[in-house]
Structure formats: structure tokens, C-alpha cells
PDB file as gemmi writes it, atoms N, CA and C in Angstrom:
CRYST1    1.000    1.000    1.000  90.00  90.00  90.00 P 1                      
ATOM      1  N   UNK A   1       2.310   8.396   7.171  1.00  0.00           N  
ATOM      2  CA  UNK A   1       1.189   7.510   6.988  1.00  0.00           C  
ATOM      3  C   UNK A   1       1.439   6.658   5.751  1.00  0.00           C  
ATOM      4  N   UNK A   2       1.143   5.397   5.856  1.00  0.00           N  
ATOM      5  CA  UNK A   2       1.277   4.487   4.721  1.00  0.00           C  
ATOM      6  C   UNK A   2       0.038   4.577   3.854  1.00  0.00           C  
ATOM      7  N   UNK A   3       0.188   5.219   2.732  1.00  0.00           N  
ATOM      8  CA  UNK A   3      -0.938   5.364   1.823  1.00  0.00           C  
ATOM      9  C   UNK A   3      -0.941   4.219   0.834  1.00  0.00           C  
ATOM     10  N   UNK A   4      -2.089   3.991   0.178  1.00  0.00           N  
ATOM     11  CA  UNK A   4      -2.140   2.917  -0.829  1.00  0.00           C  
ATOM     12  C   UNK A   4      -0.986   3.055  -1.804  1.00  0.00           C  
ATOM     13  N   UNK A   5      -0.296   1.952  -2.064  1.00  0.00           N  
ATOM     14  CA  UNK A   5       0.924   2.028  -2.866  1.00  0.00           C  
ATOM     15  C   UNK A   5       0.768   1.533  -4.291  1.00  0.00           C  
ATOM     16  N   UNK A   6      -0.419   1.137  -4.682  1.00  0.00           N  
ATOM     17  CA  UNK A   6      -0.601   0.703  -6.063  1.00  0.00           C  
ATOM     18  C   UNK A   6      -0.279   1.855  -6.998  1.00  0.00           C  
ATOM     19  N   UNK A   7       0.384   1.541  -8.089  1.00  0.00           N  
ATOM     20  CA  UNK A   7       0.835   2.575  -9.014  1.00  0.00           C  
ATOM     21  C   UNK A   7      -0.306   3.426  -9.550  1.00  0.00           C  
ATOM     22  N   UNK A   8      -1.475   2.835  -9.768  1.00  0.00           N  
ATOM     23  CA  UNK A   8      -2.561   3.607 -10.363  1.00  0.00           C  
ATOM     24  C   UNK A   8      -3.070   4.711  -9.441  1.00  0.00           C  
ATOM     25  N   UNK A   9      -2.727   4.670  -8.151  1.00  0.00           N  
ATOM     26  CA  UNK A   9      -3.116   5.751  -7.247  1.00  0.00           C  
ATOM     27  C   UNK A   9      -2.257   6.987  -7.455  1.00  0.00           C  
ATOM     28  N   UNK A  10      -1.125   6.829  -8.107  1.00  0.00           N  
ATOM     29  CA  UNK A  10      -0.177   7.926  -8.208  1.00  0.00           C  
ATOM     30  C   UNK A  10       0.147   8.310  -9.653  1.00  0.00           C  
ATOM     31  N   UNK A  11      -0.662   7.876 -10.597  1.00  0.00           N  
ATOM     32  CA  UNK A  11      -0.448   8.254 -11.993  1.00  0.00           C  
ATOM     33  C   UNK A  11      -0.952   9.679 -12.202  1.00  0.00           C  
ATOM     34  N   UNK A  12      -0.382  10.341 -13.159  1.00  0.00           N  
ATOM     35  CA  UNK A  12      -0.816  11.691 -13.462  1.00  0.00           C  
ATOM     36  C   UNK A  12      -0.269  12.693 -12.468  1.00  0.00           C  
ATOM     37  N   UNK A  13      -0.842  13.881 -12.494  1.00  0.00           N  
ATOM     38  CA  UNK A  13      -0.321  14.975 -11.690  1.00  0.00           C  
ATOM     39  C   UNK A  13      -1.169  15.262 -10.458  1.00  0.00           C  
ATOM     40  N   UNK A  14      -2.268  14.549 -10.276  1.00  0.00           N  
ATOM     41  CA  UNK A  14      -3.157  14.836  -9.155  1.00  0.00           C  
ATOM     42  C   UNK A  14      -3.043  13.749  -8.100  1.00  0.00           C  
ATOM     43  N   UNK A  15      -2.702  14.163  -6.903  1.00  0.00           N  
ATOM     44  CA  UNK A  15      -2.722  13.282  -5.744  1.00  0.00           C  
ATOM     45  C   UNK A  15      -4.108  13.465  -5.111  1.00  0.00           C  
ATOM     46  N   UNK A  16      -4.912  12.437  -5.115  1.00  0.00           N  
ATOM     47  CA  UNK A  16      -6.302  12.549  -4.695  1.00  0.00           C  
ATOM     48  C   UNK A  16      -6.407  13.000  -3.237  1.00  0.00           C  
ATOM     49  N   UNK A  17      -5.545  12.495  -2.376  1.00  0.00           N  
ATOM     50  CA  UNK A  17      -5.597  12.903  -0.971  1.00  0.00           C  
ATOM     51  C   UNK A  17      -5.279  14.395  -0.833  1.00  0.00           C  
ATOM     52  N   UNK A  18      -4.256  14.860  -1.518  1.00  0.00           N  
ATOM     53  CA  UNK A  18      -3.887  16.278  -1.450  1.00  0.00           C  
ATOM     54  C   UNK A  18      -5.009  17.131  -2.037  1.00  0.00           C  
ATOM     55  N   UNK A  19      -5.601  16.669  -3.131  1.00  0.00           N  
ATOM     56  CA  UNK A  19      -6.714  17.396  -3.743  1.00  0.00           C  
ATOM     57  C   UNK A  19      -7.864  17.536  -2.751  1.00  0.00           C  
ATOM     58  N   UNK A  20      -8.208  16.435  -2.074  1.00  0.00           N  
ATOM     59  CA  UNK A  20      -9.294  16.475  -1.087  1.00  0.00           C  
ATOM     60  C   UNK A  20      -8.956  17.437   0.042  1.00  0.00           C  
ATOM     61  N   UNK A  21      -7.733  17.359   0.554  1.00  0.00           N  
ATOM     62  CA  UNK A  21      -7.321  18.239   1.652  1.00  0.00           C  
ATOM     63  C   UNK A  21      -7.402  19.712   1.261  1.00  0.00           C  
ATOM     64  N   UNK A  22      -7.080  20.009   0.017  1.00  0.00           N  
ATOM     65  CA  UNK A  22      -7.044  21.400  -0.441  1.00  0.00           C  
ATOM     66  C   UNK A  22      -8.396  21.935  -0.888  1.00  0.00           C  
ATOM     67  N   UNK A  23      -9.302  21.052  -1.299  1.00  0.00           N  
ATOM     68  CA  UNK A  23     -10.540  21.519  -1.919  1.00  0.00           C  
ATOM     69  C   UNK A  23     -11.824  21.163  -1.177  1.00  0.00           C  
ATOM     70  N   UNK A  24     -11.743  20.290  -0.196  1.00  0.00           N  
ATOM     71  CA  UNK A  24     -12.938  19.867   0.526  1.00  0.00           C  
ATOM     72  C   UNK A  24     -12.890  20.391   1.954  1.00  0.00           C  
ATOM     73  N   UNK A  25     -14.066  20.639   2.504  1.00  0.00           N  
ATOM     74  CA  UNK A  25     -14.095  21.020   3.916  1.00  0.00           C  
ATOM     75  C   UNK A  25     -13.899  19.768   4.769  1.00  0.00           C  
ATOM     76  N   UNK A  26     -13.810  19.941   6.078  1.00  0.00           N  
ATOM     77  CA  UNK A  26     -13.513  18.833   6.975  1.00  0.00           C  
ATOM     78  C   UNK A  26     -14.534  17.707   6.845  1.00  0.00           C  
ATOM     79  N   UNK A  27     -15.814  18.045   6.831  1.00  0.00           N  
ATOM     80  CA  UNK A  27     -16.847  17.007   6.726  1.00  0.00           C  
ATOM     81  C   UNK A  27     -16.738  16.214   5.430  1.00  0.00           C  
ATOM     82  N   UNK A  28     -16.416  16.890   4.345  1.00  0.00           N  
ATOM     83  CA  UNK A  28     -16.246  16.200   3.066  1.00  0.00           C  
ATOM     84  C   UNK A  28     -15.030  15.287   3.087  1.00  0.00           C  
ATOM     85  N   UNK A  29     -13.934  15.739   3.694  1.00  0.00           N  
ATOM     86  CA  UNK A  29     -12.735  14.896   3.804  1.00  0.00           C  
ATOM     87  C   UNK A  29     -13.020  13.673   4.665  1.00  0.00           C  
ATOM     88  N   UNK A  30     -13.735  13.876   5.755  1.00  0.00           N  
ATOM     89  CA  UNK A  30     -14.107  12.752   6.605  1.00  0.00           C  
ATOM     90  C   UNK A  30     -14.932  11.756   5.809  1.00  0.00           C  
ATOM     91  N   UNK A  31     -15.893  12.236   5.048  1.00  0.00           N  
ATOM     92  CA  UNK A  31     -16.721  11.353   4.228  1.00  0.00           C  
ATOM     93  C   UNK A  31     -15.910  10.586   3.202  1.00  0.00           C  
ATOM     94  N   UNK A  32     -14.955  11.250   2.571  1.00  0.00           N  
ATOM     95  CA  UNK A  32     -14.095  10.612   1.573  1.00  0.00           C  
ATOM     96  C   UNK A  32     -13.320   9.447   2.174  1.00  0.00           C  
ATOM     97  N   UNK A  33     -12.684   9.684   3.304  1.00  0.00           N  
ATOM     98  CA  UNK A  33     -11.870   8.643   3.929  1.00  0.00           C  
ATOM     99  C   UNK A  33     -12.741   7.559   4.576  1.00  0.00           C  
ATOM    100  N   UNK A  34     -13.874   7.967   5.103  1.00  0.00           N  
ATOM    101  CA  UNK A  34     -14.786   7.004   5.725  1.00  0.00           C  
ATOM    102  C   UNK A  34     -15.339   6.010   4.704  1.00  0.00           C  
ATOM    103  N   UNK A  35     -15.790   6.517   3.574  1.00  0.00           N  
ATOM    104  CA  UNK A  35     -16.375   5.632   2.560  1.00  0.00           C  
ATOM    105  C   UNK A  35     -15.309   4.707   1.978  1.00  0.00           C  
ATOM    106  N   UNK A  36     -14.076   5.194   1.866  1.00  0.00           N  
ATOM    107  CA  UNK A  36     -13.009   4.320   1.367  1.00  0.00           C  
ATOM    108  C   UNK A  36     -12.661   3.230   2.368  1.00  0.00           C  
ATOM    109  N   UNK A  37     -12.676   3.547   3.661  1.00  0.00           N  
ATOM    110  CA  UNK A  37     -12.446   2.513   4.673  1.00  0.00           C  
ATOM    111  C   UNK A  37     -13.547   1.454   4.583  1.00  0.00           C  
ATOM    112  N   UNK A  38     -14.783   1.903   4.469  1.00  0.00           N  
ATOM    113  CA  UNK A  38     -15.911   0.970   4.350  1.00  0.00           C  
ATOM    114  C   UNK A  38     -15.773   0.120   3.093  1.00  0.00           C  
ATOM    115  N   UNK A  39     -15.363   0.750   1.997  1.00  0.00           N  
ATOM    116  CA  UNK A  39     -15.199   0.030   0.730  1.00  0.00           C  
ATOM    117  C   UNK A  39     -14.245  -1.144   0.891  1.00  0.00           C  
ATOM    118  N   UNK A  40     -13.083  -0.891   1.498  1.00  0.00           N  
ATOM    119  CA  UNK A  40     -12.102  -1.962   1.628  1.00  0.00           C  
ATOM    120  C   UNK A  40     -12.527  -3.017   2.645  1.00  0.00           C  
ATOM    121  N   UNK A  41     -13.224  -2.614   3.687  1.00  0.00           N  
ATOM    122  CA  UNK A  41     -13.709  -3.604   4.656  1.00  0.00           C  
ATOM    123  C   UNK A  41     -14.766  -4.510   4.043  1.00  0.00           C  
ATOM    124  N   UNK A  42     -15.654  -3.934   3.243  1.00  0.00           N  
ATOM    125  CA  UNK A  42     -16.700  -4.756   2.640  1.00  0.00           C  
ATOM    126  C   UNK A  42     -16.173  -5.585   1.470  1.00  0.00           C  
ATOM    127  N   UNK A  43     -15.082  -5.159   0.874  1.00  0.00           N  
ATOM    128  CA  UNK A  43     -14.477  -5.914  -0.226  1.00  0.00           C  
ATOM    129  C   UNK A  43     -13.681  -7.110   0.275  1.00  0.00           C  
ATOM    130  N   UNK A  44     -13.225  -7.045   1.518  1.00  0.00           N  
ATOM    131  CA  UNK A  44     -12.423  -8.109   2.117  1.00  0.00           C  
ATOM    132  C   UNK A  44     -13.182  -9.438   2.019  1.00  0.00           C  
ATOM    133  N   UNK A  45     -12.527 -10.415   1.433  1.00  0.00           N  
ATOM    134  CA  UNK A  45     -13.126 -11.738   1.277  1.00  0.00           C  
ATOM    135  C   UNK A  45     -13.866 -11.922  -0.031  1.00  0.00           C  
ATOM    136  N   UNK A  46     -14.075 -10.831  -0.761  1.00  0.00           N  
ATOM    137  CA  UNK A  46     -14.825 -10.924  -2.016  1.00  0.00           C  
ATOM    138  C   UNK A  46     -13.928 -10.775  -3.239  1.00  0.00           C  
ATOM    139  N   UNK A  47     -12.991  -9.853  -3.172  1.00  0.00           N  
ATOM    140  CA  UNK A  47     -12.073  -9.645  -4.291  1.00  0.00           C  
ATOM    141  C   UNK A  47     -10.729 -10.230  -3.891  1.00  0.00           C  
ATOM    142  N   UNK A  48     -10.261 -11.183  -4.615  1.00  0.00           N  
ATOM    143  CA  UNK A  48      -8.993 -11.860  -4.319  1.00  0.00           C  
ATOM    144  C   UNK A  48      -9.020 -12.582  -2.973  1.00  0.00           C  
ATOM    145  N   UNK A  49     -10.189 -12.999  -2.542  1.00  0.00           N  
ATOM    146  CA  UNK A  49     -10.308 -13.779  -1.308  1.00  0.00           C  
ATOM    147  C   UNK A  49     -10.028 -12.956  -0.068  1.00  0.00           C  
ATOM    148  N   UNK A  50      -9.688 -13.650   0.988  1.00  0.00           N  
ATOM    149  CA  UNK A  50      -9.403 -12.990   2.261  1.00  0.00           C  
ATOM    150  C   UNK A  50      -7.956 -12.525   2.281  1.00  0.00           C  
ATOM    151  N   UNK A  51      -7.717 -11.398   1.613  1.00  0.00           N  
ATOM    152  CA  UNK A  51      -6.351 -10.897   1.528  1.00  0.00           C  
ATOM    153  C   UNK A  51      -6.142  -9.759   2.515  1.00  0.00           C  
ATOM    154  N   UNK A  52      -4.991  -9.753   3.113  1.00  0.00           N  
ATOM    155  CA  UNK A  52      -4.649  -8.772   4.133  1.00  0.00           C  
ATOM    156  C   UNK A  52      -4.562  -7.369   3.539  1.00  0.00           C  
ATOM    157  N   UNK A  53      -4.266  -7.264   2.267  1.00  0.00           N  
ATOM    158  CA  UNK A  53      -4.081  -5.941   1.643  1.00  0.00           C  
ATOM    159  C   UNK A  53      -5.334  -5.077   1.770  1.00  0.00           C  
ATOM    160  N   UNK A  54      -6.518  -5.674   1.607  1.00  0.00           N  
ATOM    161  CA  UNK A  54      -7.744  -4.893   1.774  1.00  0.00           C  
ATOM    162  C   UNK A  54      -7.858  -4.360   3.200  1.00  0.00           C  
ATOM    163  N   UNK A  55      -7.476  -5.179   4.173  1.00  0.00           N  
ATOM    164  CA  UNK A  55      -7.521  -4.735   5.566  1.00  0.00           C  
ATOM    165  C   UNK A  55      -6.505  -3.625   5.814  1.00  0.00           C  
ATOM    166  N   UNK A  56      -5.329  -3.746   5.223  1.00  0.00           N  
ATOM    167  CA  UNK A  56      -4.309  -2.702   5.369  1.00  0.00           C  
ATOM    168  C   UNK A  56      -4.781  -1.383   4.767  1.00  0.00           C  
ATOM    169  N   UNK A  57      -5.440  -1.462   3.627  1.00  0.00           N  
ATOM    170  CA  UNK A  57      -5.959  -0.239   3.005  1.00  0.00           C  
ATOM    171  C   UNK A  57      -7.032   0.390   3.880  1.00  0.00           C  
ATOM    172  N   UNK A  58      -7.905  -0.424   4.445  1.00  0.00           N  
ATOM    173  CA  UNK A  58      -8.935   0.099   5.352  1.00  0.00           C  
ATOM    174  C   UNK A  58      -8.287   0.787   6.544  1.00  0.00           C  
ATOM    175  N   UNK A  59      -7.262   0.181   7.095  1.00  0.00           N  
ATOM    176  CA  UNK A  59      -6.548   0.763   8.237  1.00  0.00           C  
ATOM    177  C   UNK A  59      -5.943   2.108   7.859  1.00  0.00           C  
ATOM    178  N   UNK A  60      -5.398   2.207   6.665  1.00  0.00           N  
ATOM    179  CA  UNK A  60      -4.805   3.462   6.199  1.00  0.00           C  
ATOM    180  C   UNK A  60      -5.835   4.578   6.217  1.00  0.00           C  
ATOM    181  N   UNK A  61      -7.029   4.291   5.719  1.00  0.00           N  
ATOM    182  CA  UNK A  61      -8.084   5.309   5.705  1.00  0.00           C  
ATOM    183  C   UNK A  61      -8.576   5.609   7.117  1.00  0.00           C  
ATOM    184  N   UNK A  62      -8.626   4.618   7.964  1.00  0.00           N  
ATOM    185  CA  UNK A  62      -9.039   4.834   9.350  1.00  0.00           C  
ATOM    186  C   UNK A  62      -7.995   5.683  10.082  1.00  0.00           C  
ATOM    187  N   UNK A  63      -6.715   5.448   9.809  1.00  0.00           N  
ATOM    188  CA  UNK A  63      -5.654   6.267  10.408  1.00  0.00           C  
ATOM    189  C   UNK A  63      -5.802   7.731   9.984  1.00  0.00           C  
ATOM    190  N   UNK A  64      -6.139   7.957   8.733  1.00  0.00           N  
ATOM    191  CA  UNK A  64      -6.347   9.326   8.264  1.00  0.00           C  
ATOM    192  C   UNK A  64      -7.538   9.957   8.987  1.00  0.00           C  
ATOM    193  N   UNK A  65      -8.588   9.176   9.222  1.00  0.00           N  
ATOM    194  CA  UNK A  65      -9.733   9.690   9.975  1.00  0.00           C  
ATOM    195  C   UNK A  65      -9.331  10.077  11.393  1.00  0.00           C  
ATOM    196  N   UNK A  66      -8.487   9.275  11.997  1.00  0.00           N  
ATOM    197  CA  UNK A  66      -7.995   9.586  13.345  1.00  0.00           C  
ATOM    198  C   UNK A  66      -7.201  10.889  13.325  1.00  0.00           C  
ATOM    199  N   UNK A  67      -6.340  11.057  12.321  1.00  0.00           N  
ATOM    200  CA  UNK A  67      -5.569  12.298  12.193  1.00  0.00           C  
ATOM    201  C   UNK A  67      -6.481  13.507  12.027  1.00  0.00           C  
ATOM    202  N   UNK A  68      -7.500  13.371  11.190  1.00  0.00           N  
ATOM    203  CA  UNK A  68      -8.446  14.465  10.994  1.00  0.00           C  
ATOM    204  C   UNK A  68      -9.162  14.795  12.296  1.00  0.00           C  
ATOM    205  N   UNK A  69      -9.544  13.772  13.030  1.00  0.00           N  
ATOM    206  CA  UNK A  69     -10.220  13.967  14.308  1.00  0.00           C  
ATOM    207  C   UNK A  69      -9.307  14.682  15.293  1.00  0.00           C  
ATOM    208  N   UNK A  70      -8.056  14.251  15.378  1.00  0.00           N  
ATOM    209  CA  UNK A  70      -7.106  14.876  16.301  1.00  0.00           C  
ATOM    210  C   UNK A  70      -6.846  16.330  15.929  1.00  0.00           C  
ATOM    211  N   UNK A  71      -6.748  16.611  14.636  1.00  0.00           N  
ATOM    212  CA  UNK A  71      -6.546  17.989  14.176  1.00  0.00           C  
ATOM    213  C   UNK A  71      -7.734  18.861  14.547  1.00  0.00           C  
ATOM    214  N   UNK A  72      -8.917  18.330  14.369  1.00  0.00           N  
ATOM    215  CA  UNK A  72     -10.131  19.072  14.693  1.00  0.00           C  
ATOM    216  C   UNK A  72     -10.205  19.349  16.198  1.00  0.00           C  
ATOM    217  N   UNK A  73      -9.836  18.370  17.011  1.00  0.00           N  
ATOM    218  CA  UNK A  73      -9.854  18.553  18.463  1.00  0.00           C  
ATOM    219  C   UNK A  73      -8.873  19.652  18.879  1.00  0.00           C  
ATOM    220  N   UNK A  74      -7.700  19.671  18.237  1.00  0.00           N  
ATOM    221  CA  UNK A  74      -6.720  20.726  18.549  1.00  0.00           C  
ATOM    222  C   UNK A  74      -7.264  22.105  18.190  1.00  0.00           C  
ATOM    223  N   UNK A  75      -7.943  22.180  17.045  1.00  0.00           N  
ATOM    224  CA  UNK A  75      -8.520  23.460  16.605  1.00  0.00           C  
ATOM    225  C   UNK A  75      -9.598  23.926  17.584  1.00  0.00           C  
ATOM    226  N   UNK A  76     -10.373  23.009  18.099  1.00  0.00           N  
ATOM    227  CA  UNK A  76     -11.446  23.351  19.017  1.00  0.00           C  
ATOM    228  C   UNK A  76     -10.910  23.836  20.360  1.00  0.00           C  
ATOM    229  N   UNK A  77      -9.701  23.402  20.719  1.00  0.00           N  
ATOM    230  CA  UNK A  77      -9.098  23.792  21.996  1.00  0.00           C  
ATOM    231  C   UNK A  77      -8.452  25.176  21.948  1.00  0.00           C  
ATOM    232  N   UNK A  78      -8.313  25.730  20.778  1.00  0.00           N  
ATOM    233  CA  UNK A  78      -7.690  27.063  20.628  1.00  0.00           C  
ATOM    234  C   UNK A  78      -8.632  28.149  21.101  1.00  0.00           C  
TER     235      UNK A  78                                                      
END                                                                             
């Protein structure tokens, strides 16, 4: 998965996505990725104009939501 590549997302020793996966339940992880997708979609056209990067970031979070959904469906089928 193509995660946000800005350097400030990867400073320090904590990877926020890994932290969420390890410390939040499924509903909390869904909320985390959902709100970030919404953030980038609503920011599109407002910060730095109509830049594709905001849309790409939104897609990244939406892809993670799809992965979470698929994982949950597999668990339910067990």
C-alpha cells in the first residue's frame, strides 16, 4: 500500500498506522482511516489549490479501509 510519503509522517520511532493497528480495535481503526480520508477530500481545492496529492492521500486511506473490510469479512467466514 502506498502510504503518505511526507517525511513528517515518519519522523521519530512511532509509525502511526502500526500504532493504530496494535492498540485500537477494528472500529477505532476504521474511524481513524475514515476521518483521514474525509480530511483529505475536504481539503482538496482549499490547501494548495486543486492538487492531486490530496486525492492520492484520500485514496490511500480508502484503500486501507477496503483492506480492513476484507480482513473482517474473512474473519466472519471462519
